[in-house]
MIGUTOR-635189 format. One line per 2 residues: their letters; for each residue x, y, z of C-alpha. Coordinates in pm, 1 decimal. Example, Ala and Ser with C-alpha at 12.3 -4.5 7.8 and 13.67 -1.06 7.14 Angstrom:
BEGIN
as	1230.0 -450.0 780.0 ~ 1367.0 -106.0 714.0
! end
This chain:
BEGIN
mh	-6430.1 -5573.8 -6476.3 ~ -6139.3 -5805.9 -6398.8
di	-5928.7 -5509.1 -6280.6 ~ -6205.6 -5392.2 -6044.6
hq	-6229.4 -5739.4 -5890.2 ~ -5854.0 -5744.8 -5844.9
qv	-5857.6 -5402.4 -5674.2 ~ -6138.3 -5507.2 -5439.8
ke	-5950.1 -5827.8 -5352.6 ~ -5630.5 -5636.6 -5272.5
tl	-5821.0 -5380.5 -5062.2 ~ -5988.1 -5657.1 -4864.1
qk	-5652.7 -5831.6 -4804.8 ~ -5498.0 -5507.1 -4676.7
sv	-5795.9 -5449.6 -4449.4 ~ -5771.4 -5801.8 -4305.9
er	-5396.4 -5754.7 -4244.0 ~ -5463.4 -5428.5 -4054.4
yk	-5728.8 -5599.5 -3840.3 ~ -5486.8 -5883.1 -3765.8
en	-5210.0 -5641.2 -3663.5 ~ -5445.2 -5455.9 -3428.3
ed	-5570.7 -5779.6 -3271.1 ~ -5217.4 -5918.2 -3233.6
lr	-5126.9 -5613.2 -3024.0 ~ -5386.7 -5719.1 -2765.6
kr	-5309.5 -6090.8 -2785.3 ~ -5166.4 -6242.9 -2470.8
dv	-4903.4 -6505.5 -2554.0 ~ -4845.1 -6695.5 -2230.6
qf	-4709.4 -7046.4 -2192.0 ~ -4670.3 -7234.3 -1864.8
kv	-4449.9 -7523.6 -1765.5 ~ -4579.6 -7823.9 -1575.3
gd	-4543.6 -7734.9 -1207.1 ~ -4591.5 -7357.8 -1248.7
lv	-4837.2 -7184.3 -1018.4 ~ -5130.7 -7016.2 -1192.3
fa	-5455.2 -6837.8 -1115.3 ~ -5764.3 -6970.6 -1294.6
yl	-6047.2 -6742.7 -1403.8 ~ -6394.7 -6885.6 -1334.5
rk	-6644.0 -6810.7 -1606.6 ~ -7013.8 -6822.6 -1526.1
er	-7061.7 -7123.2 -1756.0 ~ -6816.2 -7335.1 -1556.7
lp	-7032.8 -7333.8 -1242.8 ~ -7368.5 -7506.9 -1190.0
kg	-7684.4 -7305.8 -1256.5 ~ -7768.5 -7082.9 -962.5
ky	-7423.9 -7105.7 -801.2 ~ -7266.8 -6804.6 -974.6
tk	-7297.7 -6468.5 -800.2 ~ -7147.9 -6132.4 -883.2
lm	-6974.8 -6116.8 -546.5 ~ -6787.9 -6447.1 -562.8
kk	-6417.0 -6460.7 -644.2 ~ -6346.8 -6458.3 -1015.1
ki	-5994.8 -6600.5 -995.1 ~ -5904.6 -6901.9 -787.8
gp	-5563.1 -7018.1 -687.3 ~ -5278.3 -7031.1 -700.3
ck	-5298.3 -7382.7 -839.6 ~ -5025.3 -7598.3 -985.3
av	-5028.6 -7677.5 -1359.3 ~ -5026.2 -8058.8 -1372.6
hk	-5051.0 -8141.8 -1741.8 ~ -5037.8 -7956.2 -2074.0
fg	-5280.0 -8041.0 -2355.8 ~ -5149.9 -7897.6 -2682.1
qn	-5082.0 -7523.5 -2709.0 ~ -5385.0 -7383.9 -2529.9
ay	-5514.7 -7611.5 -2252.2 ~ -5381.3 -7708.0 -1910.7
ei	-5496.6 -7932.4 -1631.6 ~ -5453.3 -7768.5 -1293.3
el	-5448.8 -7922.8 -948.3 ~ -5765.9 -7826.2 -764.3
pp	-5824.2 -7907.9 -397.7 ~ -6013.7 -8232.1 -333.7
gv	-6388.2 -8195.4 -308.0 ~ -6433.2 -7933.9 -582.9
ai	-6681.4 -8030.1 -854.3 ~ -6552.1 -7835.1 -1153.2
sp	-6338.8 -7957.4 -1438.8 ~ -5965.1 -7910.9 -1376.7
if	-5892.5 -7846.0 -1747.2 ~ -5870.2 -7476.4 -1838.3
ni	-5805.7 -7288.3 -2160.7 ~ -5493.0 -7070.3 -2167.9
ad	-5719.0 -6762.4 -2195.3 ~ -5848.8 -6837.4 -1843.7
ly	-5507.3 -6887.8 -1679.9 ~ -5285.0 -6614.9 -1537.8
pf	-4932.3 -6649.3 -1400.9 ~ -4886.0 -6637.7 -1024.7
kg	-4632.1 -6367.4 -944.9 ~ -4631.8 -6386.2 -565.4
fv	-4820.4 -6219.9 -285.3 ~ -4846.4 -5852.1 -199.3
dv	-4855.7 -5920.2 176.8 ~ -4533.0 -6094.5 276.7
ge	-4662.5 -6175.2 625.9 ~ -4954.0 -6382.1 494.5
ev	-4947.5 -6749.6 587.3 ~ -4907.8 -6967.0 279.0
ga	-4916.7 -7338.8 216.9 ~ -4746.4 -7565.9 -35.9
tg	-4940.7 -7419.3 -327.2 ~ -4914.0 -7061.3 -208.8
ik	-5232.0 -6975.8 -19.8 ~ -5477.3 -7146.9 210.3
ae	-5731.1 -7312.3 -16.8 ~ -6014.8 -7273.3 235.7
ew	-6041.8 -6906.0 142.1 ~ -6157.5 -6967.8 -214.4
vk	-6276.3 -7330.0 -213.4 ~ -6581.3 -7250.7 2.7
dl	-6741.0 -7064.2 -292.0 ~ -6700.9 -7356.1 -533.8
pp	-6955.1 -7637.6 -574.5 ~ -6880.6 -7950.3 -367.8
sh	-6809.1 -8276.4 -545.1 ~ -7014.6 -8490.3 -307.3
pm	-7379.2 -8501.0 -407.5 ~ -7609.1 -8290.0 -196.2
kv	-7879.2 -8485.1 -14.4 ~ -8218.4 -8346.1 84.8
ec	-8276.3 -8416.6 454.7 ~ -8635.8 -8298.4 497.6
il	-8899.5 -8051.0 380.2 ~ -8940.6 -7752.8 613.4
dt	-9223.0 -7564.2 441.4 ~ -9455.0 -7572.8 140.5
ra	-9610.0 -7293.0 -64.5 ~ -9826.7 -7284.7 -375.3
lk	-9639.2 -7173.2 -685.3 ~ -9920.8 -7195.7 -939.7
rt	-10281.3 -7309.8 -933.9 ~ -10463.5 -7442.1 -1236.4
rk	-10813.4 -7586.4 -1256.8 ~ -10699.2 -7941.0 -1198.4
kv	-10365.9 -7915.5 -1017.6 ~ -10170.9 -7710.2 -767.0
yn	-9797.0 -7675.6 -829.2 ~ -9603.0 -7638.7 -504.8
ly	-9260.7 -7520.0 -400.6 ~ -9090.4 -7697.7 -113.9
la	-8831.7 -7556.1 127.4 ~ -8570.6 -7833.4 129.3
kw	-8318.4 -7863.8 411.7 ~ -7987.3 -8008.1 298.1
hn	-7803.3 -8278.6 489.2 ~ -7518.5 -8139.2 706.8
lp	-7615.1 -7778.4 632.0 ~ -7794.5 -7531.4 861.7
nk	-8158.5 -7429.1 807.8 ~ -8050.2 -7090.7 669.8
da	-7907.9 -7271.3 363.9 ~ -8241.5 -7438.2 281.1
tw	-8364.1 -7373.1 -72.9 ~ -8704.6 -7356.1 -242.6
mk	-8739.1 -7635.4 -498.3 ~ -8998.9 -7784.3 -729.6
ee	-9103.7 -8147.4 -687.5 ~ -8919.5 -8248.1 -1006.8
di	-8595.0 -8103.6 -870.0 ~ -8633.7 -8294.5 -544.1
kq	-8691.1 -8617.6 -738.3 ~ -8356.5 -8561.8 -913.9
hr	-8193.4 -8597.4 -571.4 ~ -8353.1 -8942.4 -540.3
al	-8601.6 -8838.4 -274.1 ~ -8981.1 -8849.6 -248.5
vq	-9158.5 -8535.1 -136.4 ~ -9416.1 -8709.5 86.8
el	-9146.5 -8897.8 279.5 ~ -8946.1 -8578.7 330.5
is	-9253.4 -8388.6 451.2 ~ -9321.6 -8656.5 713.3
ig	-8957.5 -8640.1 831.8 ~ -8971.6 -8259.9 862.1
a	-9300.1 -8257.1 1054.8
! end
């Protein structure tokens, strides 16, 4: 019985070594220096709920690596006004190798940030300006639950969003006051 256990143990060790060799072939060993330009991959989890779309840019940058945290994390320099964490795992960073179009106008970090920053969430808190419309979401015997079309401060009416009353209260606004402003 002892010999069988020993054979099973050796077989398992060989199998694990083969798996490791196959995975190491696909492993990407990349290290950056502070000051290198990198592209950062935006995962869905990094953005606020409802902000991620399939059509938005997946990689942003180039951005400068500002600080290195251990072997696998870097802080990158994001443009001011972007509300995402500047610390990225090495798996989400890719080296910047230059542009395909030589005639493209570039800035100090490589490309005009306005092109990709507009898709990212702003760091200043959004403020509800007024309520444009109301519709019933759900009716129960004792209460009617409404959705409100909220117009955001400094944004056009086309960017208004349907929100529940609880969500509007999170923006430190009262629904009745906003309805009277919108009327």
